[in-house]
N, C-alpha and C positions, 0 to 999 in steps of 0.2 A: 487667361488670354486665349484668343483663338489659335488653334494650332495651324501651322503652314501645312497645306495639303495640296495635292495635284489636282488641277481642274479638269473634269472630264464631263462627258455628256450627261444630262440629268433627266429627272423624272417628269411625270406628266404635268403640264402647265395648268390644266383645269383643276387638278386635284391639290396642287401645292402652292400655287401663286397666290399671294395676298390680294392681288387685284384681279377681278374677273376679266377674261379675255374678250375683247371686241371681235366683231366678225373679221375673217381673213380678207385682206386686200387683194385687189387684182394686180396684174404686172405694172400697169400705168400708175396706179396709186402707190405701189411700192416704190417705184423709181422716184416719185415726188417726195415721199417721206424721207428716203434716203438722202436724196439731194438736199432737202431742207436742213437735215441734221448735219450734213457735211459742211453747209454754209456757215453754221453756228460754230462748228469745230474749227473751221478756218479762221473765223473772226477772233475766236479766243486764243488760238495758236499764234496769231499775228501779234498779240501783246507780248513783246519780247521780254519785258520785265514786269515784276509785280511785288507789292509789299502788302502784307496782310497781318492783322491782329485778330486773334480769335481764341475762344475758350473751349476746352474739351472736358466734358463731364462724364465720368463712367457711372452707369446705373448698376447697382448690385443685383444679384440673382434674386428673383421673387421668392417669397417663402414657399410657394406651391412648387415651383421648379426645383428649389433647394432640397425639398423632401424627396422628390422624384429621383433627382440626380444622385443623392446620397445612397438611396435604396438601390438604384441600378448599379452603382459602383461595387457594391458587395458581391454582385453576380457577374461582374464583367470579366470575360475570359482573358482580355488583353489589357496590359498596362500601357501607359499610366492611367490613373483615374481621371475623370473629367473634372476640371476645377470649378469650384463654386466661389463666386466673387462676393465676399462679405462687404458690409457697408463701410467699415473702417478702411479695408483695402481699396475700395472704389474711391474713397476720399483721397487717399494718398496718391492714387494713379491719375487723378484729375489735374489739369494744368492749364495755364494760359500760354499762348504761343504767339511769338513775333517771327513771321516767315517771310523770307525774301527769295525771289527767283530771277535769274537772268539767263535766258537761253536754256541749256540743259542742266545748268547748276542751280542748286538750292541750298539754303541755309536756314536752320530753324533754332530758336532759342526758347526753351520752355522753362517756365517758372511754376513750380509745383506748390500746393497748399502748404506744404511743409517749409517752404522757403527755399528749397534746393533748386538750383538753375543748372540745366544741362544745354549744351550747345552741340550742334552737329551739322556736317555739310553732307548732302546727298549727292552721289554720282548716279545719275539716272542711266540705266540701261536695262533691257529687258532680262538679261542673264542673271544679274545680281539681285534684281528686284522682283523676280518671278513670284515669290512667295510674300510679298509685302504690298499692301495698298496703303501708302502714306497718307495720312489725314492732311489735306491741303485744299484750297479753293478750286484749283484746276480739276482735281479728282471728283468734284461735284458736277462737272460740266462735261468733260470729254476725255478723261484718262481713267484708266484702271490698271494697277500694277505696272506702271511705267509705259504702258502702250495706249496710244489714242484709240477711242472706240472704234474708229474707222478701220484700224488695224485688226481688231477683233472681228469686225464684220468680214473683212477680207480673208481672214484665215479660217473662219468657220467653214466647214464642209457645205452648208447651205444655211440660208436664213429665211425666216417666215415673218411676214409683216401683217399685222391685223390693225384695222382702223374702224372707229365707230364711237358710240356714246355709251359710256359706263357710269351708272349712278348720276345721270344728268350732265356728265362732263365729257368733252371730246377727248379721246385718247388714241394714241398710236403706239403699238406694242411690237418690238422686234425680238424674236426668239432666235438665238444663235445656236445652230446644231453642229455637232462635231462627230467624227467617226461615222459609223453606220447606224447610230441610234436615231430614233424619231422623237427624242426628247431634248430639251435645251440645256446647255451649260451656262448661258446667261440670258436673262430676260430684261430688256430695257424698255421703260414706260415713259412716253413723252406727252405733254399736254397739247392744247390746240395751237400753241405758239411754237411747238416742237422744242420745248425746254424739258430737260430730263427731270422727272419727278420720282422715279424709283429704278432701282437696279437690283436684281436677284441673281445670286450665284448658287449653282447646284455642284455638290461634290459626291464622290463615290460613298455609298452607304457604309462601307467597312470602316470609314473614319469616324463614325458617329458613336455616341454613348451606347444607344440601344442597338445591338446587332441584329440585323434583320436577316431572315433566311434567304430573302431575295436581295442580292447586292445591287440594287438600283440606286442611282444617284438621288439625293434628296436636298431640300432647301438648306443651304448652309448660312447664307447671310442675306439680309435684305436692307438696302440703303434707301432711305426716304428723304427727299429734298423739298424744303418749303420756302415760302416767303421769298421768291425771286425778286431781285432788285436790279435796276438798269444801272450799271457802273460805267462811268465816262472812261474811255480808253486813251484820253489825252490827244486823239486825232479826229474828234468830232463825231465818234461812234459811241453807241450805247450797247454794252454787252450784258445780257441777262445772266445772273449767277445767283444760285440760292443763298440766302443769308443764314439759313438754318438747315441742319441735317440730323437725322437719327440713324445710326447704324446698329441693326439687330444681328445678333449671332446665335445660331441655334446648334443643338447637340443631338437632334433627333425629332421623333414625333411621339405624341401620346397616343393612346389606343384609339381615339376618334380621329386621328390624322392631323391634329393641331400641332404646328411646330413648337418644339420645346426650347424656349429661350434661355441660353446660358447667361448672357448679360447684354447690355446695350450701351452705346456711346452717343451722347448729345453733343453737337457742335454748333456754336454761334459765332458768326462773323461779326466783329465790332467795327472794323475798318478795313477797306480794301482799296488800294491804289494801283492802277495799271499804267505801264510804260513810264515808270518812274526811274529816276537816276539811281543805279545801284553800282557802287564802286567794285572793282574786281577783288580788291583786298577783303571784301566782306566774306569771301569764301575761303580765306586762308585760315586753317586751324591756328589757334593761339598757343596750343601745346602739342607735344608729340602726338599724333593721331592714333586712334585705335580703329581698325577697320572691322566692320561687322554688317553683314548683309548689304554691302555696297555703301555703307555709311561711314564717313570719317568723322569721328567723335573727338570733341575736346574734353570729354569726360571719361575717364578710364572706367567708371562704374556704369556707363550707359549699357 
């Protein structure tokens, strides 16, 4: 599983980003892009409640990456070793979820391929969820690790916006810069309708499998969002939310600079309802709760 690590400023976008960077936008265009994204965020945030059914499928480490990771683990100066996700383990980790949200409260019930069911309630706050990005529909649109993306924009030391055509498609790309670095900690890519299509996170190189002499941040994870659908918010509005996502996690780079993938997660939304009736007792644990990372679990083995 991906290790929780501190987000810091990251490496060169042109060298590490999987999507080529469009030309940098001027101030007027920058304001337009940010305003369009804010309108979408406000629209989604206005959906006070939601219910969703989706599947989560873990993709095991590829044979090539498995070979590289195991060889590198033998020479790794620091423990623990980087994990290799085998096919059997990926199958056991995959699940189907029924997720509900009302205001700041969330509840999820997972049913695994083994037949085991786990239930838990999430208490959203930035302090307890700083190292977790819970898989749920809102995180595909405007949230990351408990913060709205607008909050990430506000807290960044500065931001750079680029707009233009990449591979025949209109794109807007926002790089969030932290500290005094000239490189991003987060890169957000939007399509012509300003729908989020990719999110990249960069971490300090010291957290990676392959220890580099230059401890510059490197691509840690890339989230790709597909097949956006217009969901009715029960108030006469349509909200575009991706129905599919692939989350890639990396542990370093190969000698040619290609990100080395540890494993991936594929998510597919089967059903999503916005502004539905969700009773308050849906968030009451059924057994004495176990608190973990801000999660109140009904399952002591969670």
